[in-house]
Structure formats: structure tokens, C-alpha cells
N, C-alpha and C positions, 0 to 999 in steps of 0.2 A: 361442570357449569356452573356459570355466575350466580351468584347466592343471591340474586334480586329476579333470576329467572328472562332477563334480557339475553335475547341472543346475538352475539358480538362475529361470535366465529365456526365455521360449518366442517367438519370432515368428510370429504368426499372419495368414497371408492367405487372403481367397478371389478364386479368378481365373478369368477366362476368361468362358463362359454362367452366366447365376445358373441355380441350378436349387433347387426348393420343398425344406425342409430344411434346405440352409445353415445356417441361423440357429438350428439344433437341433445340428448340428454343432458351431458357435461356445462354444453353451451347455455341449456335454461336454465339451471343452476345458478351459476358462476350470474351471469344477468341479473337472474330476478332478485339474487343477494344483494349483488351490489345496488340495485334501486333501494335497497332498506337499508345499505351500509352497513351490510353482513360481507364480512372475508371469508373465504372457500380458501379449504386447505384441502389440495389433493392427494392421497396417499397410494403411491405408485404399484404395482402388482397387487391388490387387495389388500385381504388382512393378513399376507406377510409382509408388505413393506407399512403395515400398521404395526408389527411386530418390530422388524428391522429402520424404524424411523425414515425410512424412504421416501420423502412427501416432496410438495411444490408445491406454492403460492398461486394460486390459478387467478387473473387477472383478465380483464375483458378483450384486450392484446389478445392473450392466448388461446382464445375460445371463438370470438366473433368469426371466424371463418374455417371452421372445423364439421359444419353439418353434414355438408355432402358429401362427406369420409367416412369410408367403415371402420373397423378397428373399434381401438380406444387411445386416444391420447394420453391418460396415465395407465394403460396397461391393464391387464388380468392375471388373472394365476388362482391356483387353488393351493390352501394350507391347512396342514397335515396339524402343526403343532400349536394353531389356534385354537384346535378343536378342543384341547385340554381346559382344565381348569386353571394352570399356571398360564397359558396360553391369554386367557382372556383376561385374564389379570393383568399380566404384563401391555395386552393393546388398554385395557382401559386408563392402567398408570402413564402412559404415551399419550394418550387423548389431555388427562389432566395436565400434565408438561407442557403440553401445548396450547392451554387455556380452550380448549373446545367448548362449545356448549351445544351440539347438536351434530347427528353423525348420519349421514345417507347413505346407503349402497344402491350401487345399479345391478340388477343380476338374477338370479331367477331362484328357485326353493333352496339350492344350497347355500347361497348366499342368505338367504332369509334366517335359513337356520344360523348360518353365524352371526346376523344381527341380532336373534333373539337368545344367541350364547353371550353377546356381547353386554345385554342387557342385565345378566345378571350379575354382572361386575362394574358397570358402570351405569347414572341415574339421570344422563340426558335423553333426549327426543332421539330416539331411533328411528328412521323410517326408509323404506323402502320400496324401489321404481322397479316394475317391474320391466329387463330386460332380457331376452331370450327368444332364439326364434320355436321355440317346442308349443308356445301358447298355451302352456300346463296348466297356469295357475291360477286357482280359483280367486274370485273377487273382481277379475276384470276381464272384458271380451274382448281385449288383444293385448299382447307385449311387444315391447320393443323390438324389431326383430322379424317379427313373424310376416308382414306382409310382404318386406323382401325377399326373405327364402322361399318363400310359394313361387315367387314372382321368377327366382333364377331355377327353380324346379322347372316350373312350366316351360321353361327358356328351351331347357336341357330338354326334356320331355319331346317338346316341338321339335326340336333338331332331330330328335332320335326318331321319329315318326318319319319325318323322310326318309332316315336310310331304310329303317323297314320295312315301308311302303315298297320303295324300290325293289327291294330283295326277298322281297316275302316271308320277313322271320320275325320271331317270337324276340320283345329284348324284357329283360327283368331289370328295373332302374330303383336302384335301393336308395333310400332319401331318408333323411335323417328321423329321429323320434321312436326312440327306444320304447318308454314308456306313454306316449299321446301320437294318434294318428292324425292331428290337424294338418302338417304338411302334405301328410300322403292323403288325406282326402281331398283336399283344396287344389294341391298340385293333380291329382289322378280327375278329378270333374274339369279342371281348367283347357287339361291338355286330351281330354275324350280317352284317358287309357280305359281297357277294357276291364281291365279287375285290378283292387287294390287288397294287400294284406297288411292290417291294421291291428298294432295291440288291442285297442277292444273289442275288435272283432277274432281276435284268437286266442282271445281269454275266454270267450261264449262257446263258438265253434270252433276249432283250429281245422285250416283245410288241410287235405291231404294231395300228395301228386293227382292221384287217380283222379280226384275232385275237379284240380286244373287242366289235367290232360281234358278229360272230358266237357271243360270248359269250350276250351280252345278248339277241341275239334265239333262242335256243335257251331260256335262262330265260324268258324272255316266253312263247315258244309253250307249256312245260310250263305254266307256275302263271297264264296268261293277264294281263290289265291288273296289272301290280302295279308298286312300286320297285325300285331296283336301286342300290344304293350302293358305290361302289368307294372306296377307301382309298389313297390315293398319297404317297409320300414324296417330300418336296420333293428336285430337284434329279433326277429320276426319269426327266422327261417334259422333252422342246426347248417350254419357252411354258410350263412346268408345267400344275395343274390346268383354266385360264381357256381356255388353248390347244386340252388336249385338251377338253374341253367341248364347243368350238366343232367340232372335228373328227367328233367320234361324232354330233352334233347332224345336221351335212353327210349324215350316212349312214343316222340313223335316224329313223322317223317318231317321235320322242319329245323330249320337251323336256329338254336335259341343262344343270344348273348344278353349278357349281363353288364349292367352299366354301374359302378357306384359313384355316386354323386357326391359324395364325402363332405368335408371343410370348405369345399366352395360353394355352398349354400350359408357359411355365416359371413362371406367376403360380397363385397362389390356396391356401390353406390346406392345408400337409403333409398329407396322410392318415397314418393312425397306423402302418403300416409302414415310412412314411419317416421319423418322426422316430423310431422305435426303432431303426432300421439307423443315423442319421446318429447318436443317441447311441452305441451299441455303438462303429461306429467312432472316434469322436470319445474315446473314451476308452481305445481301443485303441491309438491313436496316442498318447498322452500315454505309456502302459504302454513300447510299443514305443521311444519316448524315452531312457526310462528304463533299458532294459536297453542302453541306445547302439545299437542298430541305426540303420543308416541309407540312405539311396539304395533305400526298399523305401515300399509302398504298402499301408495300413490296408485288407485289407477281409474278405468273408464267401465261404465258400466249403463247399459240404454244410452250410449254416448253423449255420459254425464257423469262428471267427476266423482268418486267414491275414495271410500278409506274402510280397508277390510284388516281386522288382526292380523298380523304376520303368520301367527300359528294356524290359522283359516288356511292359509294359499297355499299349504302341504297336505294337512289334516283332511280337507272336503277336498271332493272329487270334482273337477271341473267336465262335466257332461258332454263326448262327440254328441254334435248336432243328430238326432235320430234322423231327420228328412233333410240331410245331405244323403244319410250314408243309404235310405230307402232311391232317391233320384238316383245316386249313381248306379246302386244295384241293379235296377229296374231298365237302365237304358241297358244296357248290356244283358239283356236276360235271351241267349238265344230263343228264336220263335220257327218253327215250321213256315215256309212259304206255301199261304193259302190260297196262290194260283198262281199260275206258269203266264210267264207273256204269250199275249194271243200272238198268232202268227198270220191271223187271216186279217183282211182288211174287209171293212164294212163296203158294201155297195153302196 
């Protein structure tokens, strides 16, 4: 970093799992930096590119019309060798060789752990921008990519409901979120799914096949022949949606079908909300750099810009909304029909 603490050049990477809206964040960082006469150097393939000196200068012409595209123009990756002390030292040496004054990483908790590791060997400002579909980072209400992922899951669930209703079938739809149920609960609520299996709920009171069968049968008794859609977060059932479908079909007189959405949730045109969020956070990250802050994540809390220590983002737990859990569970509590439709006609 420059000895007079002025910021002339920022290094930027996207790291870990890609998320819709990362390109919008890249654009915001580059344009905001240019406004202050600051140059941005993008290292391709995350921390791995930082070690291999795979870099590109990012100008306005490179980023002006990229915000509508998913993925990341500077690529992303994971790097095991960066996690070592030698890797941290090598990365710091490369940053100094490029006369980098500040470092911004767009990614999730693993990427922020990497930024914290880098700060042990390099003394310039280090800022994180939350880019992950899981929405699991403490210190920000929303992460870049989450809204688009929920929209993608909801759209798939709506289509699955069509065929499930036509065939009176049970569908188990597996969504991403092995450690956090944000995509699961939001997509389940938005699509009217009858059941959700989330990490937070499995940790407290794990569901059993018997309990699921009982719930499905109760819903069928109340509504008659009908569809039943279940949202399952990945890694929350041994064997996943495929195995759960087999177990349920063995006990039910209904066809059960699994559907794994997988990496389709990371693609697609970013929603307006993700584009706006990414733009706000990208600009905020540059402002934090100019304020000489370091070791913090640029976030949004109660719609206000915030700065949270990087270590808090993964050591503190971001709680799933109890209100949303209670609403979703109460809406599909099977109830007995208290009255039958009258066949009499009043005089």
C-alpha cells in the first residue's frame, strides 16, 4: 500500500460459488473507483488467480453493460494452496508487486475467511462484499444472488405444481442451502409448498419418514385427491430427494417423484433487487476503502448501509425468521372438516 495512505489502485476478485449479481457488483466497484481516479485490477479465478498473477485491468468499457448477466466476468474458483501461510505470503507479495493499495473480495464466508487470512500477511484495506445465494452471512439482511435464486426455485416449484396437480403426485424438490434454509423457506412460502425440510429445523427436531407420511395422509384426507409438494434443502436427508422419494413411495399409495434443482439456482438474469443491492454494496465497498476501513464486510441492515467485522460474518449465527417458519408451518396444519357440505336447499 502507498506510504501516504492514498488509494490509487484496488485489487478485485470474485471467489467461491458464483451468484447472480456478481457482475453488477464488479461494475459498481469499477465505476465508483473511476469516479475517484482509482484504478481497478481484477484477478481472475479468485485467490488462485492472485497466486498465479492472472489479472486484467478493468475499465468502464469492460463493465458498463454487464449487470444483466449472471456469473462473473473475472471468473471464480476455490484455492486450497492459498489457505497455507506460504500461499498468503505469495499473494501479499503479488499485491505489492502490482502496487495494490486496497483489496475487495466478492463472495461468501469461505471467501471472507480467505480475506482474513490475507490480512495476516498484507496490511492494506481488505473489504468483503457479500455474494452468495445462501443468504447466510451475519451482518447483512440480504446477500447478492439470494433473491434471484429464490425466484428461480419458485418458478421451478410453480411448474412442478402444475404436473403434480394433474397427476395427484407427491414431489420432493431439493434446493441449495446445506447450512442455511433461506432459499428453502422463501421458495416454499412463495410457491405454497406443503412441507419444508430446513437445516435449522432438522437440527432441533429432525423429521422422520413416519412423520412425513402422516402429514401427507392427513393433507390428502382433508383435501381429497391432490398434489403435495415438499421443499428439501440439500444435505438434510440421507440420500437426498431421490432416497426420500423412494422411502415415501414404499409407504404411500401415491407416486412420489424427486426433483433436484442444483446449480440452475446460481444462473439466470439477476433480479432488479439483486442488481440494486449489488450496485449499492459495490459502491459502499469503495467508500469503505477510501475511509481506510479494513477487515469489514459491506452490508445492508434495515435498508441502511453497514460495516461488519469479517470474522463476525461467519462466527455469529444469522437466524432464520421464526415468524416465517410459524406462518409456513401453520398454513399446512391438517385440520378435520368440521362441517360437511349441506345437500339440503333452504325453502
